N, C-alpha and C positions, 0 to 999 in steps of 0.2 A: 500587336502581339506577334510572336514568332511562330506563325503557323500553328502546329499542334503541340508546341512545347508547353508543358505544364509547370515544370519547376523553374519558373522565372524568379528573378530577385524579388519582384513585387508579391508573387504568390507566397514565397517563403516568408517574407517580412510580415505580410498580413496574418499568416498562419501562426508565426511566433508571437505576434501581438495578441492574437486570439487566445493562444495557449496561456499567456501570462495573465490576461484579463480574467479567464475562467479559473486559473489557479488562485488568484487573489479572491475571487468570488467565493469559491468553496473553502478557501483558507480561513476567511473571516466567518463563513457560515457555521463552521463547526467550533470555532474558538470563542466567538462573541457571546453565545449563550453561557458558556462556562465563566467568561470574564464578567458578564452582567450579574450572574448569581453570586460569584465569590467576591468580586471587587466593588461592584456597585450595589450589592445586596438586593437584587431584584428577585421577582418570583418566577416560577416556571412559566406562567402565562405571559408575562412581560418579555421573557426570553424569546418566546415564539414571535412576539411582535417585532423583534429586531430583524428577523428574516422577512416577515410580511411587509413591513414598511418599505424595505429596500426593493422588494419585487414589485409592489404596487406602484412605486415611483417609476420603475422601468416600464411597466405595462402602460402607464398614463402617457409617458413621454414618447413612445414608439410611433404612434400616428403622426405626432408633430415632427418627429425626426425625419419621417418620410418626406414631409413637405419641405423641411429645411434642406434636405438632400437635393430636391428638385431645384431649389433657388440658389443655394450656395455651392453645391457640388458634393460628391461623396467624400473626396479627400479632405475637404475643409471641415465637414461634420465629423469625420473619423478622427482627425487630429485634435479638434476642439474637445471631443468626448474624452480622448485619452488624457488631455491636459486636465479636464475636470477630475478624472479618477486620480491623477497624480496629486492635485491640490488637496482633494478630499482625504487622501491617505495621511497627510500631515496632521489633520485635525483630530485623529483618534486619541491623541494624547490629552486633549482638552476636556471631554465630557466627564463630569463628576456626578452625574445622575442618569437614570434611564431616559428621562425626557430629552436631555441634550444629545444623548447617544442616538435616539430615534430621529431627531432632526438631522443629525449628520448622515444617518443611514438613508434618509429620503434624498438628501443632496447627492450622496454617492450613487444611489439607484438611478438618478436622472442621467448621469454620465454612462452608467452601465447600459441603460436602455438605448441611449444614442449610439454607443459604440457597437453594440450587437446588431443594431439595424443597418448601420453603415457598412459593417464588415460583410454582412450577407450580401449587400448590393455590390460591394467591391469584388468579392470572390466570384460572383456570378458573371462579372465582366471579364475577369482574368482567366477563368477556365475555358479552354477551347471547347467548342460545342461537341466535337467528336469524342471528348474525354470528360464530359460532364459528370457521369456517374463516378468515375475514378477520382476526379478532382474533389467532388463533394465528399467522397468517402474519406480522403486524406484530410480534408479540412475539418470534417466531423470528428476525426480522431483528436484534434487539438482540444475540443471541448471534453471529450472522454478522458484524455490524459490530465486536463485541468481538474476534472471531477475526482481523479485519483490522487494526483500530486498535492493539491491544495489541502485536503483533510490530513493526509499523512504529515506533510510539513507543519501544518498549523498545530496539530496535537502534540507532535514531538517538541516543537519549540515552546508551546505553552507549558508542557510538563517539565522541561529541563531549563528553559530560559526565562519564563515569566512573560507578562503582558507587554513590557516595554521592548523587549527583544522582538516579540511578536509584531509590534506596530512598526519597528524599524525595517524588518524584512518585508512587510507590506509596502512600505515606501520604495524600497529597492525594486521590487517586482513591478510596481506602477511606473517607476522611472524607465526601466528596461522596455516595458510595453510602449511607452511614449517614444523612446528612441527608435524602436522597430517601426513604429507607425510613421515616423517622420521620413523614413527612407522610401515610402510607397509612392509611386507615381502612376496615375491613371491616364492612359491615352486619351487626349482631348476629344478625338473623334468618337470614341466609344461612349464617353460621358455625354456628349451632345446627342448621340443616337438614343441612348436610354432616356434622356430628359424628354426628347420629343415623343417617345413612345408613351411616357408617363402622362404627358399633357393631353395626348389623344385617347387615353384609356377612360374607362367608365368611371363615373363619380360614385359617391356613396360608399357603402360597405365594401364594394368590390375594389375600390381604390386603396383600402386599408387591409383587407383580408383576401386570401385566395379561398373562395368558397368551396372548391373541390377538396381542399385540405382540411376543412373544418371537422368533418366526422372523425377522422383518424386523430386529429389534434385534440378532440374532446376525450378520446380514449386515453391519450397521453396525459391529459390533465387529471383524469380519474386516478390513474396509477401514481401520478405525482403526489396525490394526497398521502398515500402510504409512504412513498419514498422520502417525502419531506421529513417524516419522523426519524428516518435513519440519519440523514445528513445534519439535521437540526439538533437532534437530542441524543445521539448514540454516545457522544462524549460525556454528557451529563449522566447518562444511564451507567456508563462504565465506572464513573466515579462512585455512583450510588451502590453498585454491586461489588465494589472493591477490585475492579479490573482497570484502574486508571493507567497503570504502567503498560498495559498492552492495547490500550485504545487506539493508538496510532497504527498498530499493526493490523487492525481491522481493515483498513483501506489498502494495506500492502497485500494482504491475502485477496481482497476484492480485486486488486489490480492484476495480480498474477493470474487468477482464474479468468478474468476478462480477456487478457492478452492471449492466453492459451486457447480460449474457446472462440475468439473472434474470427480467425481464418476459416474454421470449420462452419460456424454459424452463418457467415457471409456466403460461402459457397452453397450451403444447403438452401439458404434463402433464394439465391439465384436459380438453383436447380429445381427445387420442389415447391417454391412458393412461400408466402408469409406464414400461413397457418401451421405448416409443419414445424416451424421454428417457434412461433409466438405462443401457442397453446402450452407446450411443455415448459417454456420459459416462465410463463405466468405461474404454473404450479411450483416450479423451483423457487421462484421469488417468494411465494406464500409460505413454503416450508422453511425457508431462510428466516422469514419474519417470525414464524412460530418458534423456531429454535432460539432466536434472539430474545424472545420473551422469557425463555427458560434458562438463560445464561447465568450460571453461577461459577463456571470454571472457564479457564482460558480455551480449552478444547472446544467446548460448545459455542463459545463466543466467536471463535475464529471459524468454526465450521459454518455458523450462520452467515459470516462474511463471505465465505466461498460460495454458498448457495445464492445469496443475494447478488453477488458479483456475476455469477453465471446467469441468473434470472433477469435482473434488471439490466445488466450489461448487454444482454441480447435484446430485451424488449425495447429499450429506448432507441438504439440506432435502427432497429427494424421499422419502428413506427415512423421515425423521421424519414427513412428512405421511402416509405409508402407515401408520405406527405408530399415529397418532391416529385415522385413518379406519377401521382394522380393528377398533377397539375400540368398545364402546357409548359414546354421547355422554357419559354420566355418568361414564365412567372415563377421559376424555381426559387428565386430569392424571396419573393412575396410569400410563396408557400412555406419556406423556412421560417420567415418572420411570423407567419400565422401559427405554425407549429410551436415555436418557442414562446410566443405570447400566451397561448392557451395553456401550454405546459407550465409557464411561470405562474399563471393565475392559479392553477391547481396546487402548485407548490406553495404559493403565498397563503391560500385558504387553509391548506393542510397544516402549515407551520403555526397559523393563528388559532384555528379551531381545535386542532389536536393538542396544541400546547396548553390550552385551557383544560382540555380533557385530561391530560397528563397530571395537571395540578390536583385533579380530584381523584383519579383512579390509580395513579402511579405509572411509571414507564413500563414495567413488566406487563401490566394489563393493557397498556396502550399498544405494545407490539403484538400481544396476543390477539386483540380484536382487529388490529390492522391486517393480520394474516388472513382473516376472514373477508376483509374488505378487498384484498387482492384477489381472493377466489371469486368474489362477486364480479370482479373485473372481467372474468372469462366471458360471462354473459353479455356484458357491456361491449366488449370487443367483437363478439360474435354478431350482436345486433347491428352494430354500426358499420362493421367492415367484414368480418370473418366469413359470414355466410355468402358474401358476394365474391370472395376472393378465389382465384383459380388454384387448383391443387396440382397443376401441372407445372409448366415452366413460368417463372416470373419474368414478365416483360411489361412494356408500357400499356399494351392492350389489356392484359390480364389484370392490371392494377388500376384500371379506370374505376372511378367512384360510381356507385349505382345512381 
């Protein structure tokens, strides 16, 4: 690496690949439930399974991906995973039933779990130690932008182009991610150094999870239960209440508010500590969910998007930052993997369980009760982290886990 240089070709390529991977992830996340209901004639409960199956596959494969990285190297696993995603994208034209679609989603989820594990390890190598926080912040933005771009692109294409166009664009994004990944070159000495550290590390759960990051990751998993209902079902809900034409703009408003608030929330986080940012963000998220349950007009629907964008768009990166900072610097990649794995687990459970709930009580009631679930999350956050967090300046010491 070139000293303290952050924006190397490799860092940019990995970030672009990560952006495209998460764009397609969220792209399919919001469109496949609609596709399953309308084209495959599935139920609300099975629509939730589409997300759950994918995420469970990713969670299962991540520990194995870590072992494969040790043996084959990060670059090889990274490229193999991107190739799996590319191949899987062609098969979305094939399923003619919910069952075959679920099988495909499991296979696709394996590639996703592999690539997200490898990317975290690669980025930890590429970012100079002196710019770790800055680099991880920029890298994290690729996930956030994918979270925004994917749903907007997917809902727009589904509404105006149909499922075939939707699947073609998915192939194009997967191909571009593969091309970006093929340009990444990891310095051999760095890979060997990390490999030796891994072999000398403790076995058992500590080789798969960063223990210090587990409490805050559990908090993220809890909030993911509620957030899963937004990403998985807001498109179906919009159809139900006659707002299908503005469904894609939900995520545009979400994105605008997130981008406007991010510089301020980041600075306040650094200056005043996590609690000053996270408690108000949770309340904002809850109000947004409550308004979403009442949405019968475009104004209320988009206002809920703004509040959810401000709330969740602040909560997620703040919790992820805490997960990285409570862990030793050498374990930042493992802390990120721990955070994302537990977050994904909460997301998968939410999509499945709350999908069944929606079938019985309706989406409006689902969002209504989810707003109270978010409020309960204040106590959960306070119990596992908030009461131990410093209210002064946020630094590594003040963010140590209890």
